[in-house]
C-alpha positions in Angstrom: 30.5 82.8 54.3 28.6 80.3 52.4 29.0 80.0 48.7 25.9 79.2 46.7 26.4 76.1 44.4 24.4 75.0 41.4 22.5 71.7 42.0 24.3 68.7 40.5 22.4 67.0 37.6 22.6 63.3 38.5 21.3 62.2 35.0 23.7 64.4 33.0 20.8 65.8 31.1 20.7 69.6 30.4 16.9 69.6 30.7 16.8 68.0 34.2 13.9 69.2 36.3 13.3 68.8 40.0 10.2 66.9 41.2 7.0 68.9 40.7 8.6 71.3 38.1 6.7 72.0 34.9 8.2 69.9 32.1 9.3 71.6 28.9 7.5 71.0 25.7 8.9 68.2 23.5 11.6 65.6 24.1 14.9 66.5 25.4 17.6 67.0 22.8 19.3 63.7 21.8 16.8 61.6 23.8 15.8 58.2 22.4 12.8 56.1 23.4 13.6 53.3 25.8 12.7 49.6 25.2 10.1 48.0 27.4 11.3 47.2 30.9 13.5 50.3 30.8 16.0 48.7 28.4 16.5 45.5 30.4 16.3 42.2 28.5 14.3 39.8 30.6 14.0 36.2 29.4 10.7 34.6 30.4 9.5 31.0 30.1 11.4 27.8 30.2 14.5 26.9 28.3 13.9 24.1 25.8 16.5 21.5 24.9 15.6 19.3 22.0 17.0 15.8 22.0 17.0 14.0 18.7 18.7 11.1 17.0 19.8 9.9 13.6 19.4 12.9 11.3 21.6 10.8 8.9 23.2 13.8 7.2 20.0 15.8 6.7 21.5 18.7 8.6 19.1 21.4 7.3 16.4 19.6 9.2 18.1 20.6 12.5 16.9 24.2 12.0 13.4 23.1 11.1 13.2 20.8 14.1 14.4 23.5 16.4 11.6 25.8 15.1 9.0 23.1 15.4 10.0 22.3 19.0 10.7 25.9 19.9 14.1 24.7 21.1 17.0 26.9 22.4 19.5 24.0 22.2 19.8 20.6 20.5 21.4 17.4 21.8 22.0 14.8 19.2 22.8 11.1 19.9 24.7 9.9 16.9 24.5 9.0 13.2 24.8 12.8 12.7 26.2 12.5 9.2 30.0 13.1 9.7 30.8 12.5 6.0 32.6 14.9 3.6 33.2 14.9 -0.1 36.0 12.3 0.2 34.1 9.9 2.4 32.4 8.0 -0.4 35.8 6.7 -1.6 36.5 5.2 1.9 33.2 3.7 2.8 32.7 -0.1 2.4 30.2 -1.5 0.0 28.0 -3.1 2.7 28.0 0.1 4.8 27.2 2.2 1.8 24.1 0.1 1.0 23.0 0.4 4.6 23.5 4.2 4.7 21.9 4.7 1.3 18.8 2.6 2.3 17.9 4.9 5.2 19.4 8.2 4.0 16.8 11.0 3.6 19.1 12.6 1.0 19.1 9.9 -1.6 16.1 9.6 -4.0 13.7 6.7 -3.7 14.5 5.6 -7.2 18.2 5.3 -6.4 17.4 3.4 -3.2 15.2 1.0 -5.1 17.9 0.4 -7.7 20.5 -0.2 -5.0 18.3 -2.7 -3.1 17.6 -4.6 -6.3 21.3 -5.2 -6.9 23.2 -5.2 -10.1 26.5 -5.8 -11.8 29.4 -4.2 -10.0 29.7 -2.1 -6.8 27.3 0.7 -6.0 30.0 3.3 -6.4 30.5 2.2 -10.0 26.9 1.9 -10.9 25.9 5.4 -9.7 27.7 8.8 -9.9 28.7 10.5 -6.7 26.0 13.2 -7.3 23.3 10.5 -6.8 24.9 9.3 -3.6 24.9 12.3 -1.2 25.9 11.0 2.2 25.6 14.2 4.2 25.1 18.0 4.0 28.1 18.5 6.3 30.1 20.1 3.5 27.4 22.9 3.3 27.9 23.6 7.0 31.7 23.6 6.7 31.6 26.0 3.7 29.1 28.3 5.5 26.3 27.8 2.9 24.1 26.5 5.7 24.2 27.8 9.3 23.0 26.2 12.5 20.5 28.6 14.1 20.8 27.0 17.6 23.7 25.4 19.4 24.0 21.7 18.6 25.8 19.2 20.9 26.3 15.8 19.4 28.2 12.5 19.7 29.1 10.4 16.7 27.2 7.3 15.9 27.9 3.9 14.3 27.8 5.1 10.6 30.3 8.0 10.4 33.7 8.7 8.9 36.6 8.5 11.4 38.7 10.8 9.2 36.1 13.6 9.4 36.0 13.4 13.2 39.8 13.6 13.4 39.7 16.8 11.3 37.1 18.2 13.8 39.3 17.3 16.7 42.4 18.9 15.1 40.3 22.1 14.3 40.8 21.6 10.6 37.0 21.6 10.3 35.0 24.2 12.2 31.3 24.7 12.1 29.7 27.6 14.2 27.2 26.3 16.8 28.3 22.7 16.4 30.0 21.1 19.4 31.2 17.5 19.6 31.1 15.9 23.0 33.3 12.9 23.5 35.5 11.2 26.0 38.0 14.1 26.0 35.6 17.1 26.1 32.4 17.7 28.1 30.0 20.7 27.8 28.3 22.7 30.5 25.0 24.5 29.9 23.9 26.9 32.6 20.2 27.3 31.7 17.0 27.7 33.7 18.6 27.6 37.1 20.4 24.3 36.3 24.0 23.5 35.5 23.6 20.8 32.8 26.9 18.8 32.4 27.0 16.8 29.1 29.2 13.8 29.1 29.3 11.9 25.8 30.5 8.6 24.3 30.0 7.9 20.6 30.1 4.9 18.4 28.7 1.4 18.6 29.5 -0.9 21.5 30.9 -4.2 20.1 32.7 -6.4 22.6 35.3 -7.8 20.2 36.2 -4.3 19.0 36.8 -2.7 22.4 40.6 -3.1 21.9 40.7 -2.3 18.1 41.4 1.2 16.9 40.7 0.4 13.3 41.9 3.1 10.9 41.9 5.8 13.6 45.1 7.7 13.8 44.3 9.2 17.2 42.2 7.7 20.0 39.1 7.7 17.9 38.2 4.2 16.5 36.6 3.5 13.2 37.1 2.6 9.6 35.4 2.1 6.2 32.5 4.4 7.2 31.7 2.9 10.6 32.8 3.8 14.1 32.8 2.1 17.5 33.8 2.6 21.1 37.1 1.4 22.6 37.9 0.6 26.2 40.5 3.4 26.3 37.8 5.9 25.4 35.7 4.7 28.3 38.7 5.1 30.6 39.3 8.6 29.3 35.6 9.5 29.9 35.9 8.4 33.5 39.0 10.6 33.9 37.2 13.5 32.2 34.2 13.1 34.4 36.3 13.0 37.6 38.2 16.1 36.6 35.1 18.3 36.0 33.0 16.8 38.8 30.9 19.4 40.6 28.2 18.2 43.0 26.0 21.2 42.1 25.8 20.0 38.4 23.2 17.8 36.8 24.9 15.2 34.7 23.6 13.9 31.4 25.3 10.9 29.8 24.8 11.1 26.0 25.5 7.9 24.1 24.7 6.4 20.7 24.3 2.8 22.0 21.6 2.2 24.6 22.6 1.6 28.2 19.4 -0.5 28.5 20.9 -3.1 26.1 24.6 -2.7 26.9 25.4 -3.6 30.5 28.9 -2.1 30.4 27.3 1.3 29.4 24.8 0.9 32.2 27.6 0.4 34.7 29.6 3.3 33.2 26.6 5.7 33.6 26.6 4.8 37.3 30.3 5.4 37.6 29.9 8.8 36.0 27.2 9.6 38.6 24.8 10.5 35.8 21.4 11.8 36.6 20.1 11.1 33.1 21.2 9.1 30.1 20.0 9.9 26.6 20.7 7.3 23.9 19.5 6.1 20.5 20.6 3.2 18.4 17.4 1.1 18.7 15.5 2.9 15.9 12.1 2.7 17.5 9.0 4.6 16.3 8.4 5.7 19.9 10.8 7.2 22.4 11.1 5.4 25.8 11.5 6.7 29.3 12.4 4.4 32.2 14.6 3.8 35.1 16.1 0.4 36.2 13.7 0.0 39.0 10.8 0.2 36.6 12.0 -2.5 34.2 13.7 -4.9 36.6 11.5 -6.9 39.1 14.3 -7.3 41.6 17.8 -6.0 42.2 19.1 -9.5 41.5 17.5 -9.4 38.1 19.4 -6.2 37.4 22.6 -7.8 38.7 22.1 -10.6 36.3 22.0 -8.3 33.3 25.3 -6.7 34.4 26.8 -10.1 35.2 26.1 -11.3 31.6 27.7 -8.2 30.2 30.8 -8.7 32.4 31.1 -12.3 31.3 31.1 -11.2 27.6 33.8 -8.6 28.3 35.9 -11.1 30.3 36.0 -13.5 27.4 37.4 -10.9 25.1 39.8 -9.5 27.8 41.3 -12.9 28.5 41.9 -13.4 24.8 43.7 -10.1 24.1 45.2 -9.4 27.5 48.6 -10.8 26.5 48.8 -8.4 23.6 47.3 -5.3 25.1 49.4 -5.0 28.2 52.8 -5.2 26.5 51.6 -2.7 23.8 50.9 0.0 26.4 53.8 -0.8 28.7 55.7 2.3 27.7 52.7 4.6 27.6 51.8 5.7 31.2 48.7 7.6 30.0 47.1 4.7 28.3 47.9 2.5 31.3 45.9 4.9 33.5 43.0 5.0 31.1 42.9 1.2 30.8 43.0 0.9 34.6 40.0 3.3 34.8 38.0 1.2 32.4 38.9 -2.1 34.0 37.8 -0.6 37.3 34.3 0.0 35.9 34.1 -3.6 34.8 35.4 -4.9 38.1 32.6 -3.3 40.0 30.1 -5.2 38.0 28.7 -8.3 39.7 29.8 -11.7 38.5 26.5 -13.4 39.4 23.0 -12.3 39.9 23.4 -12.7 43.7 26.8 -11.1 43.8 28.0 -7.8 45.1 26.4 -4.4 44.9 26.1 -3.4 41.2 26.7 0.2 42.2 30.2 -0.5 43.6 29.3 -1.2 47.1 30.7 -4.0 49.2 29.9 -7.6 48.5 29.5 -10.3 51.2 32.7 -10.4 53.4 34.2 -7.3 51.9 34.5 -3.8 53.4 32.7 -0.9 51.9 36.0 1.0 51.6 37.6 -1.8 49.5 35.4 -1.0 46.5 34.1 2.4 47.3 30.5 2.9 48.3 28.2 4.5 45.7 24.7 5.5 46.6 22.3 2.7 45.6 19.5 5.3 44.9 20.8 5.4 41.3 18.8 2.2 40.8 15.7 4.3 41.2 16.8 7.8 40.5 18.8 7.7 37.4 16.5 8.1 34.4 17.1 6.9 30.9 15.7 8.2 27.6 16.0 6.2 24.4 15.0 8.3 21.4 13.2 7.6 18.2 14.8 8.6 14.9 14.5 12.3 14.1 12.1 11.5 11.3 9.7 9.9 13.8 9.9 11.8 17.0 11.8 13.8 19.6 12.3 14.5 23.3 12.3 18.0 24.8 13.8 18.8 28.2 12.0 21.9 29.5 14.2 23.6 32.1 12.8 26.3 34.4 13.5 27.4 38.0 15.8 24.4 38.6 13.2 21.9 37.4 13.7 19.6 34.4 10.4 18.6 32.7 10.0 16.4 29.6 7.9 16.5 26.5 8.0 13.6 24.1 6.4 13.4 20.6 6.3 10.5 18.2 4.8 9.9 14.7 4.2 6.4 15.9 3.0 3.3 14.0 0.4 3.4 11.3 -2.8 1.5 12.2 -4.9 2.8 9.3 -4.9 -0.7 7.7 -7.1 -1.9 10.6 -9.9 0.2 9.3 -10.9 -2.8 7.1 -13.0 -4.0 10.0 -16.7 -3.2 9.5 -18.2 -0.4 11.5 -21.8 -0.5 12.7 -24.2 0.7 10.1 -21.6 1.0 7.3 -22.2 -1.1 4.2 -19.0 -2.4 2.6 -18.5 -3.9 -0.9 -18.0 -7.7 -1.0 -14.6 -7.4 -2.7 -13.4 -4.8 -0.2 -14.3 -6.9 2.7 -12.6 -10.0 1.3 -9.4 -8.1 0.4 -9.2 -6.2 3.7 -9.6 -2.8 2.2 -10.6 -0.1 4.6 -13.9 1.7 4.0 -12.6 4.6 6.1 -9.2 4.9 4.4 -10.5 4.4 0.8 -13.6 6.4 0.0 -16.2 4.7 -2.2 -16.9 6.0 -5.7 -19.6 8.7 -5.8 -22.1 6.3 -7.5 -21.7 3.8 -4.6 -22.2 6.6 -2.0 -25.3 8.1 -3.6 -27.1 5.1 -5.1 -29.8 3.4 -3.1 -28.9 0.2 -1.4 -29.2 -3.0 -3.4 -31.4 -5.9 -2.4 -28.5 -7.8 -0.9 -27.4 -4.9 1.3 -27.2 -5.2 5.1 -30.4 -3.8 6.6 -32.2 -4.1 9.8 -35.4 -5.5 8.3 -36.2 -9.2 8.8 -36.1 -11.4 5.7 -39.4 -12.4 4.1 -40.5 -15.7 5.6 -42.1 -17.2 2.6 -40.5 -16.8 -0.8 -39.9 -19.3 -3.5 -36.3 -20.1 -4.3 -34.7 -18.1 -7.1 -31.5 -18.7 -9.0 -28.6 -16.4 -8.0 -27.4 -13.9 -10.5 -24.0 -12.4 -9.3 -24.1 -8.6 -9.3 -21.3 -6.2 -8.4 -23.4 -4.5 -5.7 -21.3 -2.2 -3.6 -23.5 -2.7 -0.6 -23.1 -6.4 -0.2 -21.5 -7.4 3.1 -19.9 -10.4 4.7 -22.0 -11.6 7.6 -21.1 -13.7 10.5 -22.0 -17.4 9.8 -19.7 -19.4 7.5 -21.7 -21.0 4.7 -20.8 -21.9 1.1 -20.3 -19.4 -1.7 -21.4 -20.8 -5.1 -19.5 -18.2 -7.1 -15.9 -17.1 -7.2 -15.6 -15.7 -3.7 -13.2 -15.8 -0.7 -12.7 -18.9 1.3 -15.0 -19.4 4.3 -12.1 -18.7 6.7 -11.6 -15.3 5.1 -15.4 -14.7 5.4 -15.3 -15.5 9.0 -12.3 -13.2 9.6 -14.0 -10.3 7.8 -17.3 -10.6 9.4 -16.4 -11.5 13.0 -14.2 -8.4 13.6 -14.9 -6.6 16.8 -18.0 -4.5 16.6 -19.3 -6.0 13.3 -23.1 -6.1 13.3 -25.7 -7.4 10.9 -29.4 -7.6 10.4 -31.6 -10.6 9.9 -30.2 -11.1 6.4 -26.6 -11.1 7.5 -26.7 -14.6 8.9 -25.8 -16.1 5.5 -22.4 -15.4 3.8 -23.9 -15.6 0.4 -26.8 -13.8 -1.3 -30.3 -14.9 -0.3 -31.5 -18.3 -1.8 -28.0 -19.1 -3.1 -27.9 -22.5 -1.2 -31.3 -23.4 -2.7 -29.8 -23.2 -6.2 -26.9 -25.6 -5.5 -27.1 -29.0 -7.2 -24.4 -31.1 -5.8 -23.0 -33.9 -3.6 -21.9 -33.3 0.0 -18.4 -34.9 0.6 -17.2 -35.3 4.2 -13.7 -36.1 5.4 -12.2 -34.9 2.1 -8.5 -34.0 2.2 -8.2 -32.3 -1.2 -10.0 -31.5 -4.4 -7.9 -34.1 -6.3 -8.9 -36.8 -3.9 -12.6 -35.9 -4.5 -12.2 -36.0 -8.3 -10.6 -39.5 -8.0 -13.8 -40.8 -6.4 -15.9 -40.2 -9.5 -16.0 -42.2 -12.7 -14.1 -40.8 -15.8 -17.4 -40.0 -17.6 -18.6 -38.0 -14.6 -15.5 -35.9 -14.0 -16.1 -33.5 -16.9 -19.6 -32.8 -15.5 -18.2 -31.4 -12.3 -18.7 -27.6 -12.4 -16.7 -26.8 -9.2 -15.8 -28.0 -5.8 -16.5 -25.6 -2.9 -15.2 -25.8 0.6 -17.9 -26.2 3.2 -16.7 -26.1 6.8 -13.2 -27.2 7.9 -13.0 -30.7 6.2 -16.1 -30.9 4.0 -16.7 -30.1 0.3 -19.7 -29.6 -2.0 -19.3 -31.0 -5.6 -21.6 -29.0 -7.9 -23.2 -30.2 -11.1 -25.2 -28.4 -13.8 -28.3 -30.6 -13.6 -29.8 -33.1 -11.2 -29.4 -35.8 -13.9 -25.6 -35.3 -13.9 -25.6 -35.4 -10.1 -27.7 -38.5 -9.8 -25.7 -40.3 -12.5 -22.4 -39.5 -10.7 -23.9 -40.7 -7.4 -24.9 -44.0 -8.9 -21.5 -44.6 -10.3 -19.8 -44.2 -6.9 -18.7 -47.3 -5.0 -21.0 -48.4 -2.1 -18.3 -48.0 0.6 -18.1 -44.3 -0.4 -21.9 -43.7 -0.2 -22.6 -45.4 3.1 -20.9 -47.0 6.1 -21.5 -50.4 7.5 -22.8 -50.4 11.1 -20.0 -50.0 13.6 -17.5 -48.9 11.0 -16.7 -45.2 11.6 -13.6 -44.6 9.6 -13.1 -40.8 9.5 -10.1 -41.1 7.2 -12.2 -42.2 4.2 -14.5 -39.8 2.3 -18.3 -40.2 2.6 -20.6 -38.8 -0.1 -24.2 -37.8 0.4 -26.7 -35.8 -1.6 -26.5 -32.2 -0.8 -29.8 -30.6 0.4 -30.1 -26.9 1.2 -31.2 -26.0 4.7 -34.9 -25.2 5.2 -35.8 -21.6 5.3 -37.9 -21.8 8.5 -36.5 -23.1 11.8 -38.0 -23.6 15.2 -37.0 -21.3 18.0 -34.6 -24.0 19.3 -33.3 -26.0 16.4 -32.6 -23.3 13.7 -29.6 -21.3 12.7 -31.1 -17.9 11.9 -32.6 -16.5 15.0 -30.9 -18.4 17.9 -27.7 -17.5 19.5 -26.2 -16.6 22.9 -25.1 -13.1 23.7 -21.5 -14.2 22.9 -22.3 -15.6 19.4 -24.4 -14.7 16.4 -27.5 -12.5 16.2 -30.2 -13.0 18.8 -33.9 -13.5 18.1 -35.4 -10.6 16.1 -32.2 -9.9 14.2 -30.5 -8.0 17.0 -26.9 -7.3 16.5 -24.4 -9.5 18.3 -22.6 -8.2 21.3 -19.3 -8.7 23.1 -15.9 -9.8 21.8 -15.9 -12.3 18.9 -12.8 -14.1 17.6 -11.7 -13.3 14.1 -11.7 -17.0 13.1 -14.5 -18.3 15.2 -17.6 -17.4 13.1 -20.6 -17.1 15.5 -19.1 -19.3 18.1 -16.9 -18.0 20.9 -13.2 -18.9 21.1 -13.7 -22.0 23.2 -16.7 -23.1 21.2 -15.1 -22.6 17.8 -12.0 -24.6 18.8 -14.1 -27.7 19.6 -12.9 -27.9 23.2 -14.5 -30.1 25.8 -17.9 -28.9 26.9 -18.2 -26.5 24.0 -21.5 -26.5 22.1 -21.0 -28.7 19.2 -17.3 -29.5 19.9 -15.4 -32.6 19.0 -17.1 -34.6 21.7 -20.6 -34.0 20.3 -21.9 -31.6 22.9 -25.4 -30.1 22.4 -26.0 -31.0 18.8 -23.1 -33.2 17.8 -25.3 -36.2 18.6 -28.8 -34.8 19.2 -28.9 -32.4 16.3 -30.1 -29.5 18.3 -29.4 -25.8 18.1 -28.6 -25.6 14.4 -25.1 -24.6 13.3 -23.6 -24.2 16.7 -24.3 -27.8 17.6 -23.3 -29.0 14.1 -19.7 -27.9 14.5 -19.4 -31.5 15.8 -20.7 -32.8 12.4 -22.7 -36.0 12.0 -22.0 -38.7 14.6 -19.0 -40.6 13.6 -18.0 -38.2 10.8 -15.8 -35.1 10.3 -15.2 -33.1 13.4 -16.3 -29.8 11.8 -19.4 -30.6 9.8 -21.4 -28.2 7.6 -24.0 -26.0 9.2 -26.3 -26.8 6.4 -26.2 -30.6 6.8 -27.7 -30.9 10.2 -30.9 -29.2 9.3 -31.2 -31.4 6.2 -29.3 -34.6 6.7 -27.9 -36.2 3.5 -29.9 -39.0 2.0 -28.5 -42.4 2.9 
């Protein structure tokens, strides 16, 4: 006899209905809506690990940086800010000045006062409230919490007492993990087992055997910390104990393995896949492997050999004291042996043994232990910028580790002072190097029509009587390309050349003279060649003529123009000069003595071959028709190219008189050789109108 049984409800719900049954109206009693994906939490997208350096006690910024980088974890490489309220009393004066100078927590006024110095130590001149070293007390008290896990080593500027309290568990901060030689961390994220091995402190050879004020194995004192050889030996022991070939190893240090050969060798010993370091304080992060920065394997061996030699010098000095001191401590003997084993594998010469621990010539591979040489190409190193300037993000997904690097970088806005095509710039701004892009012009200068002296594309009138120059503060006046005298208070010709010959600077037909139009015509003066100084020029003139000198302007590299108010004053001064100053005897070409001639302005019209205004190669000044110059132009070369401006052999107008130094052709380019037998860098104006003899 069969007994009829009620169907079992597999979902334990009183309103369970078989497939195809009509559902009842309304939700079942006690039912709650499920989350998306039927209540399962599925994490999508990569896991992001933010790598930063040198927050210098600004620990609130860790949460801000994590949000900006969308980071799930943070790795920090030292100078974290391990200072508490009692650290100020222990920190040394020199260290305090360094920490205060770069601290983001101390006000700029206090930093300036500290850098200027004063009577007494900094601790006595300022109250403790004005010298906050770190926000760590806020983390310890719980006033500030870390929103993501932070893994860090200690840096060079930390308090050893604070680190010892963290190691003894007296200080505890949620989500803060200190990785050191005794403790490594494992992150299983994105299909990767990321093993973090850390070594903090600065690497200083003569302190490798000094524990300082440390009461445990941590070394430091007076606000600074460094690495010891025993810490390196303990790190090797820790790495060997936790070794798992399925893990990806990251060596986190404060000092850079690129600069410290012993750390470089240690990273190979640890079988690290990556190294992340800081300590160089660059504005950009760097990413490299040894193969990319060393031309040969011997070059890399040489770097390791130099580090080994430095260590050996220290070891031979302290060996007699260290070995007896650890004679009774078997643990320390083991750690020292581990560290010395790292150094012993380093080559002694550039052509020595395998830097990865392989066999040298005449030795068996088993004697030293063969290590895969692929580390030379496969171990990648990252050196970080300070946290205020940039970061690195490791993006981990599906077993692949990608990178994303950001940097604030260097500020090149000061280079905006170079003129841009079609942009008129005030004379004073061009001389002082101010940027027309970075510093907007006043509204009046932007809306007012251009002045007569502005840079335009129209050719200059060809026939116009000379007019006296009246200096005006026109904002549209520019510095053109050809170095010529400036009769008013203005920058030196070399500054004019630098301002006008910047890459991409252009000018119209009027921009071939560095002074306002017709200014050379108004000069009443004497042209002095081979002059060494203004005082030497004044000594040439008679006492009654010296008060009549208005000014002495530089014209070219070694020439001057002495200006007078009237032609009568000029002629009288010329008559009073000795004959050997006004002329040279035939065959006597003494360039060490000054030679004085009447100054005559250059003519306004030139032939198509001998003038200065419209002739020029594509590498120099404006071409015929006032077209803009093209190509690269040296900042100090005026209209000439680099080789021509330097007066090299074969250059047009060089010291050997090429193309115009003797024949007087091609205007200012040829005249860079000066008059035959005179100064090597004559005035552009004196060739077209030679001084009277």
